[in-house]
N, C-alpha and C positions, 0 to 999 in steps of 0.2 A: 315442337310445333311452332311454326312461324307466326301463326295468327289463329285465334279462335274462329275466325270467319271461314277458314278452310274446313273446319269441322262442321260448322253450320251448313256450308254449301254441300258437303258430302251427305249430310242428313237430308238434304232437299234436292238431291240429284234428279230424282224422277220428275219433280215439278220444273226444274230448270230445263231439262231435256225436252219435256213436253212443251214448254213455252217456246223453246227454239224450234221445235218441229212445226208448231202451228203458226208461228210468226215469220220465221226466216226460211226454213227448209222448204216449205210449200211454195215458196217463190222461186225456187231453183229450177234450172233446166233438167237436172238429174231427176228431180221429183216429177216433172212433167213427162219425161221419157219413161219412167219406171213405176209410176203410181199404181198402175193396174196389174203389175206383176205380183202374184200371190206371195205374201210373206216378205216382200222387199221392204216395206215401210217398217215392219217389226224389226227386221235386221238392222236397218239404219238406226232405229231407236236403241237397240241393244248395243250396237257399236259405239254410238255417241255416249251412252251411259257408261259403258265399260271404259272408254278412253278418259272421260272426265273423272270417273272414280279412281282410275290408276293415277292420274295427275294429282288429284287432291290427296290421296293416301300417301303417295311417295313424298309429296311436299310436306305434309304434316309430320312424317317420320324423319324428315331431313335427309332423305335418300335422293340420289340422282334419278331423274326420270329416264326411263329407257326409251329414247326417241326412235330407236330402230323399229319399234312397234308402229310409230307414226309413218315411217318410211314404207313399211309393208302395206299400210292402208293406202298410202299414196300410189304405190304400185298397183294395187287392186283397182283404184279409181281410174288410173290411166288405162288399164286393160278394159275397163267397162266403158271407156269413151267419155268420161267426165273430164271437162277441161280443168287444167291445173288452176287457173285463176278462179274458176267457180268454186272449186273445192277449198282453196285457201280462203275465199270470201265466206264460205260456209263455216269454216273453223273460226274465223274472225267474228262472225255473227254469234257463235256460241260463247266466245269470250265476252263480247259485249252484253249478251243476255245474262251471263253469270254475274257480271258486275252490277247490272241493273237490278237483278233479283236481290242481291245483297243490299243495294241502296234502298230498295223498296222495303226490305225487312227492317232496315234501320229507321226509315221514315215512319213505319207503323209500329216501331218500338218492340218488334219481336226479338231484336237483339240490340245491345247497347255497347258497341265497341268504343274504345278510345279513338280519337282522331288519328293517333299514330298507328293503331292496329288497322284502321281502314285504309290509310295511305300505303302502309306496307302491303296489305292485301292487293290493292289495285296495282301497285308497282310489280309485285311478284306475278300476278296473273298476266299482266301485259308482257312481262319478260318470258314467262313460260310459253304463251301463245305465239310470241315472235319465234321462239325455238321450234314450236310445232310447225309453223309455216315454213321455216327453213328446211325442216326434215321432210315435209310434204314435197318440197321441191326436189330434194335428194331422191325420194321415192319415185318421182316422175322421171328423173334423169337416169335412174338405174336400169330401166328397160331399154 
C-alpha cells in the first residue's frame, strides 16, 4: 500500500462520488442533456464509483491500473456526443474532489497521516489522473 489515505478514500468512495455528482457533474453539459433520461444519473454514479474503486484498489495493491478501461469509457462518451474536453474536465473535477475530501478529513482529524503520506497521496493521485486523462484521449481517438 502506498499510503493509508488510499484505503481511507476507498472506504469513503460513496461520499466522494456523491460530492462530485452534486458539485461538479451537475454543472456539465452531459448532465443537462441527459438528466431526464431514466436511470442515466444512477449509471453515471455507478461508473464513477467503479472507476474510482478500481483505481484506489489497484494502487493500494501496487498493481498497474488497467487504463484500457478508461479508454473504453472515453469511447462510450464520444459515441454519446460528450465533448472530450468536458469529459476530461469531469475526471479532473473528481480528482480535485478526492483530494479535497481527504484534506477535509485531515482538517477535522478523522485521519492523521504524516505530512509525507499526504504529499505522496497528492502526488500519486495527480499522476494517476493525468494518465486517466491521456487514456480518455486515446478512447476518443480510437473511433
